[in-house]
py3Dmol code that shows the C-alpha trace and the ligand (Angstrom):
import py3Dmol

protein = """\
ATOM      1  CA  UNK A   1       0.005  -0.062   0.035  1.00  0.00           C
ATOM      2  CA  UNK A   2       1.277   3.402  -0.976  1.00  0.00           C
ATOM      3  CA  UNK A   3       1.981   5.739   1.924  1.00  0.00           C
ATOM      4  CA  UNK A   4      -0.590   8.520   2.188  1.00  0.00           C
ATOM      5  CA  UNK A   5      -2.643  10.727   4.545  1.00  0.00           C
ATOM      6  CA  UNK A   6      -5.851  12.703   4.065  1.00  0.00           C
ATOM      7  CA  UNK A   7      -4.174  16.113   3.926  1.00  0.00           C
ATOM      8  CA  UNK A   8      -0.787  17.625   3.203  1.00  0.00           C
ATOM      9  CA  UNK A   9       0.616  21.075   3.650  1.00  0.00           C
ATOM     10  CA  UNK A  10       1.808  22.530   0.341  1.00  0.00           C
ATOM     11  CA  UNK A  11       3.080  26.010  -0.306  1.00  0.00           C
ATOM     12  CA  UNK A  12       1.391  27.528   2.639  1.00  0.00           C
ATOM     13  CA  UNK A  13      -1.985  25.790   2.699  1.00  0.00           C
ATOM     14  CA  UNK A  14      -3.457  22.485   3.816  1.00  0.00           C
ATOM     15  CA  UNK A  15      -4.899  20.684   0.759  1.00  0.00           C
ATOM     16  CA  UNK A  16      -6.270  17.201   0.160  1.00  0.00           C
ATOM     17  CA  UNK A  17      -3.446  14.594  -0.486  1.00  0.00           C
ATOM     18  CA  UNK A  18      -4.387  13.858  -4.088  1.00  0.00           C
ATOM     19  CA  UNK A  19      -4.231  17.556  -5.035  1.00  0.00           C
ATOM     20  CA  UNK A  20      -0.544  17.817  -4.202  1.00  0.00           C
ATOM     21  CA  UNK A  21       0.741  17.597  -7.843  1.00  0.00           C
ATOM     22  CA  UNK A  22       3.854  18.596  -9.666  1.00  0.00           C
ATOM     23  CA  UNK A  23       4.733  18.919 -13.328  1.00  0.00           C
ATOM     24  CA  UNK A  24       7.048  16.177 -14.741  1.00  0.00           C
ATOM     25  CA  UNK A  25       9.345  18.958 -15.879  1.00  0.00           C
ATOM     26  CA  UNK A  26      10.065  19.899 -12.254  1.00  0.00           C
ATOM     27  CA  UNK A  27      13.795  20.705 -12.038  1.00  0.00           C
ATOM     28  CA  UNK A  28      14.129  18.497  -8.884  1.00  0.00           C
ATOM     29  CA  UNK A  29      12.871  15.395 -10.708  1.00  0.00           C
ATOM     30  CA  UNK A  30      15.640  15.638 -13.263  1.00  0.00           C
ATOM     31  CA  UNK A  31      18.554  16.816 -11.192  1.00  0.00           C
ATOM     32  CA  UNK A  32      17.900  16.149  -7.595  1.00  0.00           C
ATOM     33  CA  UNK A  33      17.563  19.852  -6.631  1.00  0.00           C
ATOM     34  CA  UNK A  34      15.497  19.191  -3.455  1.00  0.00           C
ATOM     35  CA  UNK A  35      16.251  19.234   0.214  1.00  0.00           C
ATOM     36  CA  UNK A  36      14.334  17.433   2.852  1.00  0.00           C
ATOM     37  CA  UNK A  37      13.921  16.248   6.467  1.00  0.00           C
ATOM     38  CA  UNK A  38      12.460  13.382   8.390  1.00  0.00           C
ATOM     39  CA  UNK A  39      11.008  14.179  11.671  1.00  0.00           C
ATOM     40  CA  UNK A  40       8.949  12.091  14.133  1.00  0.00           C
ATOM     41  CA  UNK A  41       5.819  13.091  16.029  1.00  0.00           C
ATOM     42  CA  UNK A  42       5.559  10.710  19.013  1.00  0.00           C
ATOM     43  CA  UNK A  43       2.354   9.907  20.922  1.00  0.00           C
ATOM     44  CA  UNK A  44       2.690  11.042  24.614  1.00  0.00           C
ATOM     45  CA  UNK A  45      -0.003  10.402  27.288  1.00  0.00           C
ATOM     46  CA  UNK A  46      -0.665  14.181  26.942  1.00  0.00           C
ATOM     47  CA  UNK A  47      -1.073  14.153  23.132  1.00  0.00           C
ATOM     48  CA  UNK A  48       1.220  14.295  20.029  1.00  0.00           C
ATOM     49  CA  UNK A  49       4.636  15.994  20.383  1.00  0.00           C
ATOM     50  CA  UNK A  50       7.249  16.897  17.751  1.00  0.00           C
ATOM     51  CA  UNK A  51      10.757  15.441  18.501  1.00  0.00           C
ATOM     52  CA  UNK A  52      13.436  18.037  18.168  1.00  0.00           C
ATOM     53  CA  UNK A  53      11.528  19.827  15.374  1.00  0.00           C
ATOM     54  CA  UNK A  54      13.471  23.054  15.598  1.00  0.00           C
ATOM     55  CA  UNK A  55      16.757  21.309  15.123  1.00  0.00           C
ATOM     56  CA  UNK A  56      15.415  19.463  12.113  1.00  0.00           C
ATOM     57  CA  UNK A  57      14.193  22.683  10.570  1.00  0.00           C
ATOM     58  CA  UNK A  58      17.455  24.385  11.266  1.00  0.00           C
ATOM     59  CA  UNK A  59      19.151  21.597   9.445  1.00  0.00           C
ATOM     60  CA  UNK A  60      16.670  22.048   6.616  1.00  0.00           C
ATOM     61  CA  UNK A  61      17.566  25.767   6.337  1.00  0.00           C
ATOM     62  CA  UNK A  62      21.245  24.840   6.219  1.00  0.00           C
ATOM     63  CA  UNK A  63      20.564  22.316   3.434  1.00  0.00           C
ATOM     64  CA  UNK A  64      18.491  24.946   1.585  1.00  0.00           C
ATOM     65  CA  UNK A  65      21.441  27.401   1.769  1.00  0.00           C
ATOM     66  CA  UNK A  66      24.178  25.103   0.503  1.00  0.00           C
ATOM     67  CA  UNK A  67      21.918  23.621  -2.170  1.00  0.00           C
ATOM     68  CA  UNK A  68      20.848  27.096  -3.380  1.00  0.00           C
ATOM     69  CA  UNK A  69      17.252  26.121  -2.998  1.00  0.00           C
ATOM     70  CA  UNK A  70      16.263  29.046  -0.708  1.00  0.00           C
ATOM     71  CA  UNK A  71      13.413  28.325   1.733  1.00  0.00           C
ATOM     72  CA  UNK A  72      10.602  30.833   1.756  1.00  0.00           C
ATOM     73  CA  UNK A  73       9.632  29.813   5.250  1.00  0.00           C
ATOM     74  CA  UNK A  74      11.302  30.142   8.647  1.00  0.00           C
ATOM     75  CA  UNK A  75      11.737  27.539  11.448  1.00  0.00           C
ATOM     76  CA  UNK A  76       8.700  28.868  13.293  1.00  0.00           C
ATOM     77  CA  UNK A  77       6.646  28.773  10.114  1.00  0.00           C
ATOM     78  CA  UNK A  78       7.708  25.121   9.600  1.00  0.00           C
ATOM     79  CA  UNK A  79       6.795  24.249  13.110  1.00  0.00           C
ATOM     80  CA  UNK A  80       3.349  25.752  12.654  1.00  0.00           C
ATOM     81  CA  UNK A  81       2.820  23.963   9.408  1.00  0.00           C
ATOM     82  CA  UNK A  82       3.865  20.602  11.063  1.00  0.00           C
ATOM     83  CA  UNK A  83       1.387  20.999  13.918  1.00  0.00           C
ATOM     84  CA  UNK A  84      -1.355  22.078  11.427  1.00  0.00           C
ATOM     85  CA  UNK A  85      -0.918  19.169   9.143  1.00  0.00           C
ATOM     86  CA  UNK A  86      -0.828  16.575  11.965  1.00  0.00           C
ATOM     87  CA  UNK A  87      -3.947  18.046  13.354  1.00  0.00           C
ATOM     88  CA  UNK A  88      -5.713  18.166   9.970  1.00  0.00           C
ATOM     89  CA  UNK A  89      -4.918  14.478   9.587  1.00  0.00           C
ATOM     90  CA  UNK A  90      -6.001  13.689  13.162  1.00  0.00           C
ATOM     91  CA  UNK A  91      -2.911  11.775  13.892  1.00  0.00           C
ATOM     92  CA  UNK A  92      -1.576  10.757  17.332  1.00  0.00           C
ATOM     93  CA  UNK A  93       1.893   9.991  15.925  1.00  0.00           C
ATOM     94  CA  UNK A  94       3.461  10.588  12.479  1.00  0.00           C
ATOM     95  CA  UNK A  95       6.463  10.651  10.356  1.00  0.00           C
ATOM     96  CA  UNK A  96       6.922  14.221   9.033  1.00  0.00           C
ATOM     97  CA  UNK A  97       8.490  14.766   5.630  1.00  0.00           C
ATOM     98  CA  UNK A  98       9.255  18.345   4.740  1.00  0.00           C
ATOM     99  CA  UNK A  99      10.648  18.912   1.196  1.00  0.00           C
ATOM    100  CA  UNK A 100      11.731  22.016  -0.468  1.00  0.00           C
ATOM    101  CA  UNK A 101      12.460  21.635  -4.160  1.00  0.00           C
ATOM    102  CA  UNK A 102      12.905  23.472  -7.579  1.00  0.00           C
ATOM    103  CA  UNK A 103       9.681  23.195  -9.595  1.00  0.00           C
ATOM    104  CA  UNK A 104       8.924  23.688 -13.375  1.00  0.00           C
ATOM    105  CA  UNK A 105      10.495  26.383 -15.466  1.00  0.00           C
ATOM    106  CA  UNK A 106      13.220  25.110 -17.800  1.00  0.00           C
ATOM    107  CA  UNK A 107      15.866  22.401 -18.097  1.00  0.00           C
ATOM    108  CA  UNK A 108      19.221  24.088 -17.551  1.00  0.00           C
ATOM    109  CA  UNK A 109      21.235  22.300 -14.838  1.00  0.00           C
ATOM    110  CA  UNK A 110      21.459  25.649 -13.078  1.00  0.00           C
ATOM    111  CA  UNK A 111      17.855  25.626 -11.836  1.00  0.00           C
ATOM    112  CA  UNK A 112      17.897  29.018 -10.114  1.00  0.00           C
ATOM    113  CA  UNK A 113      15.107  30.272 -12.386  1.00  0.00           C
ATOM    114  CA  UNK A 114      12.796  27.478 -11.387  1.00  0.00           C
ATOM    115  CA  UNK A 115      10.221  28.324  -8.697  1.00  0.00           C
ATOM    116  CA  UNK A 116      10.659  26.928  -5.133  1.00  0.00           C
ATOM    117  CA  UNK A 117       7.867  24.573  -3.996  1.00  0.00           C
ATOM    118  CA  UNK A 118       7.455  23.338  -0.417  1.00  0.00           C
ATOM    119  CA  UNK A 119       5.475  20.558   1.239  1.00  0.00           C
ATOM    120  CA  UNK A 120       5.173  19.336   4.783  1.00  0.00           C
ATOM    121  CA  UNK A 121       3.586  15.794   4.716  1.00  0.00           C
ATOM    122  CA  UNK A 122       2.645  13.815   7.896  1.00  0.00           C
ATOM    123  CA  UNK A 123       2.141  10.098   7.313  1.00  0.00           C
ATOM    124  CA  UNK A 124       1.951   6.953   9.453  1.00  0.00           C
ATOM    125  CA  UNK A 125       5.282   5.193   9.717  1.00  0.00           C
ATOM    126  CA  UNK A 126       6.408   2.587  12.312  1.00  0.00           C
ATOM    127  CA  UNK A 127       9.931   1.311  13.103  1.00  0.00           C
ATOM    128  CA  UNK A 128      12.073   1.588   9.828  1.00  0.00           C
ATOM    129  CA  UNK A 129      13.973  -1.763  10.384  1.00  0.00           C
ATOM    130  CA  UNK A 130      11.097  -3.351  12.072  1.00  0.00           C
ATOM    131  CA  UNK A 131       9.891  -3.435  15.770  1.00  0.00           C
ATOM    132  CA  UNK A 132      11.664  -6.786  16.327  1.00  0.00           C
ATOM    133  CA  UNK A 133      14.977  -5.161  15.175  1.00  0.00           C
ATOM    134  CA  UNK A 134      14.928  -2.693  18.077  1.00  0.00           C
ATOM    135  CA  UNK A 135      15.326  -5.670  20.350  1.00  0.00           C
ATOM    136  CA  UNK A 136      17.164  -8.392  18.400  1.00  0.00           C
ATOM    137  CA  UNK A 137      19.369  -6.117  16.219  1.00  0.00           C
ATOM    138  CA  UNK A 138      19.973  -6.235  12.485  1.00  0.00           C
ATOM    139  CA  UNK A 139      22.438  -8.034  10.248  1.00  0.00           C
ATOM    140  CA  UNK A 140      24.494  -5.656   8.025  1.00  0.00           C
ATOM    141  CA  UNK A 141      27.293  -5.700   5.508  1.00  0.00           C
ATOM    142  CA  UNK A 142      30.107  -3.282   4.724  1.00  0.00           C
ATOM    143  CA  UNK A 143      28.942  -1.754   1.441  1.00  0.00           C
ATOM    144  CA  UNK A 144      31.030  -1.964  -1.708  1.00  0.00           C
ATOM    145  CA  UNK A 145      29.803   1.644  -2.252  1.00  0.00           C
ATOM    146  CA  UNK A 146      31.691   4.442  -0.605  1.00  0.00           C
ATOM    147  CA  UNK A 147      30.148   7.675   0.719  1.00  0.00           C
ATOM    148  CA  UNK A 148      30.822  10.778  -1.178  1.00  0.00           C
ATOM    149  CA  UNK A 149      34.237  12.140  -1.143  1.00  0.00           C
ATOM    150  CA  UNK A 150      34.875  15.537   0.438  1.00  0.00           C
ATOM    151  CA  UNK A 151      34.191  18.485  -1.904  1.00  0.00           C
ATOM    152  CA  UNK A 152      31.997  16.407  -4.311  1.00  0.00           C
ATOM    153  CA  UNK A 153      28.599  17.037  -2.653  1.00  0.00           C
ATOM    154  CA  UNK A 154      27.391  18.407   0.633  1.00  0.00           C
ATOM    155  CA  UNK A 155      27.395  15.276   2.816  1.00  0.00           C
ATOM    156  CA  UNK A 156      26.423  17.384   5.830  1.00  0.00           C
ATOM    157  CA  UNK A 157      23.242  18.430   4.051  1.00  0.00           C
ATOM    158  CA  UNK A 158      20.068  16.446   3.240  1.00  0.00           C
ATOM    159  CA  UNK A 159      19.915  17.026  -0.480  1.00  0.00           C
ATOM    160  CA  UNK A 160      17.622  14.834  -2.597  1.00  0.00           C
ATOM    161  CA  UNK A 161      20.338  14.117  -5.346  1.00  0.00           C
ATOM    162  CA  UNK A 162      22.770  12.687  -2.725  1.00  0.00           C
ATOM    163  CA  UNK A 163      20.406   9.949  -1.928  1.00  0.00           C
ATOM    164  CA  UNK A 164      21.372   8.108  -5.121  1.00  0.00           C
ATOM    165  CA  UNK A 165      24.395   7.138  -2.896  1.00  0.00           C
ATOM    166  CA  UNK A 166      22.124   5.961  -0.093  1.00  0.00           C
ATOM    167  CA  UNK A 167      20.021   3.941  -2.690  1.00  0.00           C
ATOM    168  CA  UNK A 168      23.191   2.117  -3.913  1.00  0.00           C
ATOM    169  CA  UNK A 169      24.018   1.154  -0.307  1.00  0.00           C
ATOM    170  CA  UNK A 170      20.675  -0.107   0.813  1.00  0.00           C
ATOM    171  CA  UNK A 171      19.723  -1.877  -2.374  1.00  0.00           C
ATOM    172  CA  UNK A 172      22.979  -3.765  -2.602  1.00  0.00           C
ATOM    173  CA  UNK A 173      22.608  -4.673   1.124  1.00  0.00           C
ATOM    174  CA  UNK A 174      19.062  -6.087   0.608  1.00  0.00           C
ATOM    175  CA  UNK A 175      20.046  -7.957  -2.490  1.00  0.00           C
ATOM    176  CA  UNK A 176      22.684  -9.590  -0.450  1.00  0.00           C
ATOM    177  CA  UNK A 177      20.273 -10.635   2.326  1.00  0.00           C
ATOM    178  CA  UNK A 178      21.227  -7.879   4.872  1.00  0.00           C
ATOM    179  CA  UNK A 179      18.907  -5.256   6.502  1.00  0.00           C
ATOM    180  CA  UNK A 180      21.367  -2.336   5.755  1.00  0.00           C
ATOM    181  CA  UNK A 181      24.876  -1.424   4.580  1.00  0.00           C
ATOM    182  CA  UNK A 182      27.627   0.435   6.386  1.00  0.00           C
ATOM    183  CA  UNK A 183      29.461   2.597   3.919  1.00  0.00           C
ATOM    184  CA  UNK A 184      33.079   3.623   4.223  1.00  0.00           C
ATOM    185  CA  UNK A 185      34.298   7.039   3.348  1.00  0.00           C
ATOM    186  CA  UNK A 186      36.576   7.677   0.336  1.00  0.00           C
ATOM    187  CA  UNK A 187      39.659   6.882   2.546  1.00  0.00           C
ATOM    188  CA  UNK A 188      38.211   3.548   3.798  1.00  0.00           C
ATOM    189  CA  UNK A 189      37.129   4.702   7.254  1.00  0.00           C
ATOM    190  CA  UNK A 190      33.726   4.017   8.750  1.00  0.00           C
ATOM    191  CA  UNK A 191      31.138   6.558   7.640  1.00  0.00           C
ATOM    192  CA  UNK A 192      27.458   5.581   8.146  1.00  0.00           C
ATOM    193  CA  UNK A 193      24.406   3.505   6.946  1.00  0.00           C
ATOM    194  CA  UNK A 194      22.249   4.639   4.056  1.00  0.00           C
ATOM    195  CA  UNK A 195      20.113   6.651   6.428  1.00  0.00           C
ATOM    196  CA  UNK A 196      21.560   6.096   9.967  1.00  0.00           C
ATOM    197  CA  UNK A 197      24.545   7.098  11.813  1.00  0.00           C
ATOM    198  CA  UNK A 198      26.657   4.316  13.523  1.00  0.00           C
ATOM    199  CA  UNK A 199      28.077   3.871  17.021  1.00  0.00           C
ATOM    200  CA  UNK A 200      30.462   1.176  18.303  1.00  0.00           C
ATOM    201  CA  UNK A 201      31.110   0.197  21.857  1.00  0.00           C
ATOM    202  CA  UNK A 202      34.562  -1.370  22.776  1.00  0.00           C
ATOM    203  CA  UNK A 203      35.575  -2.019  26.376  1.00  0.00           C
ATOM    204  CA  UNK A 204      32.902   0.219  27.826  1.00  0.00           C
ATOM    205  CA  UNK A 205      33.700   3.203  25.769  1.00  0.00           C
ATOM    206  CA  UNK A 206      31.637   4.463  22.880  1.00  0.00           C
ATOM    207  CA  UNK A 207      32.991   5.478  19.365  1.00  0.00           C
ATOM    208  CA  UNK A 208      31.238   7.307  16.461  1.00  0.00           C
ATOM    209  CA  UNK A 209      32.662   8.804  13.277  1.00  0.00           C
ATOM    210  CA  UNK A 210      33.144  12.666  13.291  1.00  0.00           C
ATOM    211  CA  UNK A 211      31.501  14.989  10.844  1.00  0.00           C
ATOM    212  CA  UNK A 212      34.539  14.901   8.618  1.00  0.00           C
ATOM    213  CA  UNK A 213      33.992  11.321   7.606  1.00  0.00           C
ATOM    214  CA  UNK A 214      31.167  12.140   5.119  1.00  0.00           C
ATOM    215  CA  UNK A 215      28.259  11.639   7.598  1.00  0.00           C
ATOM    216  CA  UNK A 216      25.117  13.503   7.945  1.00  0.00           C
ATOM    217  CA  UNK A 217      25.126  15.199  11.446  1.00  0.00           C
ATOM    218  CA  UNK A 218      22.213  13.151  12.711  1.00  0.00           C
ATOM    219  CA  UNK A 219      19.921  14.667  15.261  1.00  0.00           C
ATOM    220  CA  UNK A 220      19.339  11.161  16.792  1.00  0.00           C
ATOM    221  CA  UNK A 221      23.165  10.833  16.753  1.00  0.00           C
ATOM    222  CA  UNK A 222      23.317  14.015  18.925  1.00  0.00           C
ATOM    223  CA  UNK A 223      20.600  12.712  21.131  1.00  0.00           C
ATOM    224  CA  UNK A 224      22.458   9.378  21.684  1.00  0.00           C
ATOM    225  CA  UNK A 225      25.683  11.280  22.395  1.00  0.00           C
ATOM    226  CA  UNK A 226      24.000  13.395  25.053  1.00  0.00           C
ATOM    227  CA  UNK A 227      22.294  10.412  26.714  1.00  0.00           C
ATOM    228  CA  UNK A 228      25.538   8.371  26.694  1.00  0.00           C
ATOM    229  CA  UNK A 229      27.479  11.241  28.226  1.00  0.00           C
ATOM    230  CA  UNK A 230      24.955  11.769  30.978  1.00  0.00           C
ATOM    231  CA  UNK A 231      24.912   7.858  31.714  1.00  0.00           C
ATOM    232  CA  UNK A 232      28.807   8.345  32.156  1.00  0.00           C
ATOM    233  CA  UNK A 233      30.172   6.555  29.185  1.00  0.00           C
ATOM    234  CA  UNK A 234      33.303   7.971  27.741  1.00  0.00           C
ATOM    235  CA  UNK A 235      32.353   8.894  24.046  1.00  0.00           C
ATOM    236  CA  UNK A 236      34.833   9.473  21.265  1.00  0.00           C
ATOM    237  CA  UNK A 237      33.967  11.229  17.919  1.00  0.00           C
ATOM    238  CA  UNK A 238      36.927   9.848  16.136  1.00  0.00           C
ATOM    239  CA  UNK A 239      38.046   8.164  12.901  1.00  0.00           C
ATOM    240  CA  UNK A 240      37.177   4.559  12.992  1.00  0.00           C
ATOM    241  CA  UNK A 241      38.935   1.904  10.807  1.00  0.00           C
ATOM    242  CA  UNK A 242      36.867  -0.730   9.203  1.00  0.00           C
ATOM    243  CA  UNK A 243      38.622  -3.476  11.341  1.00  0.00           C
ATOM    244  CA  UNK A 244      37.017  -2.030  14.417  1.00  0.00           C
ATOM    245  CA  UNK A 245      33.569  -3.105  13.221  1.00  0.00           C
ATOM    246  CA  UNK A 246      34.758  -6.693  13.825  1.00  0.00           C
ATOM    247  CA  UNK A 247      36.359  -5.818  17.133  1.00  0.00           C
ATOM    248  CA  UNK A 248      33.433  -3.960  18.733  1.00  0.00           C
ATOM    249  CA  UNK A 249      31.614  -5.496  21.631  1.00  0.00           C
ATOM    250  CA  UNK A 250      28.324  -3.759  20.519  1.00  0.00           C
ATOM    251  CA  UNK A 251      27.103  -1.599  17.634  1.00  0.00           C
ATOM    252  CA  UNK A 252      23.974   0.425  17.021  1.00  0.00           C
ATOM    253  CA  UNK A 253      22.433   2.640  14.341  1.00  0.00           C
ATOM    254  CA  UNK A 254      20.819   5.943  15.091  1.00  0.00           C
ATOM    255  CA  UNK A 255      18.372   7.746  12.905  1.00  0.00           C
ATOM    256  CA  UNK A 256      14.788   9.327  12.874  1.00  0.00           C
ATOM    257  CA  UNK A 257      13.351   6.477  11.055  1.00  0.00           C
ATOM    258  CA  UNK A 258      15.622   3.705  12.603  1.00  0.00           C
ATOM    259  CA  UNK A 259      15.456   5.348  16.243  1.00  0.00           C
ATOM    260  CA  UNK A 260      18.154   3.375  18.007  1.00  0.00           C
ATOM    261  CA  UNK A 261      18.614  -0.059  16.453  1.00  0.00           C
ATOM    262  CA  UNK A 262      21.226  -2.602  17.585  1.00  0.00           C
ATOM    263  CA  UNK A 263      23.554  -4.160  14.940  1.00  0.00           C
ATOM    264  CA  UNK A 264      23.984  -7.768  15.741  1.00  0.00           C
ATOM    265  CA  UNK A 265      26.334  -8.857  12.958  1.00  0.00           C
ATOM    266  CA  UNK A 266      28.534  -7.249  10.309  1.00  0.00           C
ATOM    267  CA  UNK A 267      29.620  -9.205   7.247  1.00  0.00           C
ATOM    268  CA  UNK A 268      28.148 -12.498   8.802  1.00  0.00           C
ATOM    269  CA  UNK A 269      30.387 -12.119  11.855  1.00  0.00           C
ATOM    270  CA  UNK A 270      28.619 -11.466  15.173  1.00  0.00           C
ATOM    271  CA  UNK A 271      29.145  -8.188  16.860  1.00  0.00           C
ATOM    272  CA  UNK A 272      30.100  -9.184  20.356  1.00  0.00           C
ATOM    273  CA  UNK A 273      27.948 -12.188  21.293  1.00  0.00           C
ATOM    274  CA  UNK A 274      25.455 -11.315  18.538  1.00  0.00           C
ATOM    275  CA  UNK A 275      22.792  -9.840  20.746  1.00  0.00           C
ATOM    276  CA  UNK A 276      21.879  -6.374  21.955  1.00  0.00           C
ATOM    277  CA  UNK A 277      24.434  -5.432  24.462  1.00  0.00           C
ATOM    278  CA  UNK A 278      24.192  -3.550  27.782  1.00  0.00           C
ATOM    279  CA  UNK A 279      25.412  -0.181  26.659  1.00  0.00           C
ATOM    280  CA  UNK A 280      23.004  -0.161  23.695  1.00  0.00           C
ATOM    281  CA  UNK A 281      20.147  -1.189  26.054  1.00  0.00           C
ATOM    282  CA  UNK A 282      21.005   1.562  28.457  1.00  0.00           C
ATOM    283  CA  UNK A 283      20.940   4.173  25.789  1.00  0.00           C
ATOM    284  CA  UNK A 284      17.742   2.763  24.173  1.00  0.00           C
ATOM    285  CA  UNK A 285      15.983   2.837  27.565  1.00  0.00           C
ATOM    286  CA  UNK A 286      16.567   6.573  28.195  1.00  0.00           C
ATOM    287  CA  UNK A 287      15.686   7.380  24.502  1.00  0.00           C
ATOM    288  CA  UNK A 288      12.490   5.301  24.379  1.00  0.00           C
ATOM    289  CA  UNK A 289      11.624   6.314  27.930  1.00  0.00           C
ATOM    290  CA  UNK A 290      11.608  10.020  26.770  1.00  0.00           C
ATOM    291  CA  UNK A 291       9.773   9.524  23.518  1.00  0.00           C
ATOM    292  CA  UNK A 292       7.117   7.384  25.181  1.00  0.00           C
ATOM    293  CA  UNK A 293       6.685   9.939  27.943  1.00  0.00           C
ATOM    294  CA  UNK A 294       7.656   7.526  30.670  1.00  0.00           C
ATOM    295  CA  UNK A 295      10.775   9.465  31.610  1.00  0.00           C
ATOM    296  CA  UNK A 296      11.023  13.237  32.183  1.00  0.00           C
ATOM    297  CA  UNK A 297      11.878  15.146  29.008  1.00  0.00           C
ATOM    298  CA  UNK A 298      14.912  16.661  30.656  1.00  0.00           C
ATOM    299  CA  UNK A 299      16.567  17.744  27.382  1.00  0.00           C
ATOM    300  CA  UNK A 300      13.356  19.580  26.148  1.00  0.00           C
ATOM    301  CA  UNK A 301      13.266  17.479  23.068  1.00  0.00           C
ATOM    302  CA  UNK A 302       9.509  17.126  22.720  1.00  0.00           C
ATOM    303  CA  UNK A 303       7.271  20.022  21.739  1.00  0.00           C
ATOM    304  CA  UNK A 304       3.516  19.390  22.200  1.00  0.00           C
ATOM    305  CA  UNK A 305       1.068  19.922  19.347  1.00  0.00           C
ATOM    306  CA  UNK A 306      -1.808  21.760  21.100  1.00  0.00           C
TER     307      UNK A 306
END
"""
ligand_1 = """\
16
LIG
N 22.666 9.729 7.830
C 21.870 9.762 6.653
C 22.450 9.645 5.378
C 20.433 9.958 6.833
O 19.677 10.130 5.783
C 19.867 10.179 8.118
C 18.497 10.337 8.299
N 18.141 11.734 8.326
C 20.702 9.973 9.261
C 22.152 9.758 9.074
C 20.243 10.128 10.670
O 19.923 11.483 10.911
P 18.777 11.852 11.923
O 19.164 11.160 13.210
O 18.851 13.371 11.996
O 17.444 11.306 11.344
"""
view = py3Dmol.view(width=600, height=400)
view.addModel(protein, "pdb")
view.setStyle({"model": 0}, {"cartoon": {"style": "trace"}})
view.addModel(ligand_1, "xyz")
view.setStyle({"model": 1}, {"stick": {}})
view.zoomTo()
view.show()
C-alpha cells in the first residue's frame, strides 16, 4: 500500500493529499535539486509531540542554503505547518516529511530560475527496520559503495540528489540478504548507513565517526551522544577503521526512522555475542523512555502539538 494521508501542507496551505501535484518537468525530478527532512511526532500520554523539530528545521534551512534552494519559510513557520498538518490528519503519531524543491520552469542544470515549492507531509510510519529489530538487532554488511568524497557534494546536508548514494548502499545490502549497509568514506574509514549514523562500543567506551567522515550530522546521533554522556560513558567522535567493526563489543544505528537499532552482525560475523548489549540497552532505555513519555523530557526534546 502506498503511503498516504488525508491532507498535506503545500506552499502555505493544507490541501487534500491527491491534489498535491507537480509537473514532470520539475527541475528536482531531473537533477535532484531538493532538500528534505525526516521528523517524528510521538504519541505522549498528553497528546502528540514533535521530536526536536526546531533542530530538524534548522538543518533544513542549512541544506537549503548550501543547495541554493532558498526556503521561503522560517523555522517557526515550519513548526506551525507541522502542527497544522498533523492536526488536519487527526494523527496521534506521525513521520513528517518536509521537502523544498525546484519546480517547473526550464531544463538548464543551473535551476535557479525554477520556482521553489514546499511541502510538509505527515504520514503513519512505524519502526524503519522493524519493531523486532529494536530488540534483536539487524544484520548488516560493509557496502562496496563508498560515501561521497569531500568536496563532491554536501554530505552534511540532506539534499535529494545525494540519496542516489544511499540507494546504492541499501539496495545492494538487501539484495545480499542484509537489512542495511555500512558505507566507508573515500579513505576507507567507517562513515554511516544509508540513512543512519553508527556507534560502536569497545571495552565500555563509545566510538562514532566525526562529521569529517562524510556523515550527516544526525539529530538522533546528537541525542544518543547526550544520553551516553549523561549515563557516564566515555564517548569519542573519532576516525574509525573498518577493522573496528569486527572488534567491537556492541554496535547500534541511530536515525529518525531507525531510532536506536542494535547491529548484531557485520559481514556475517557476530558483533560481540550477537545480541543487543548492555550499553546499547542503556541508551535505548533513556531514548525510548523519553519519547514514550515515561521518563522526564529533561533535554526539552518534545514540543507538544496543542
Ligand atoms: N545519515 C543519513 C544519510 C540520513 O539520511 C539520516 C536520516 N536523516 C541519518 C544519518 C540520521 O539522521 P537523523 O538522526 O537526523 O534522522
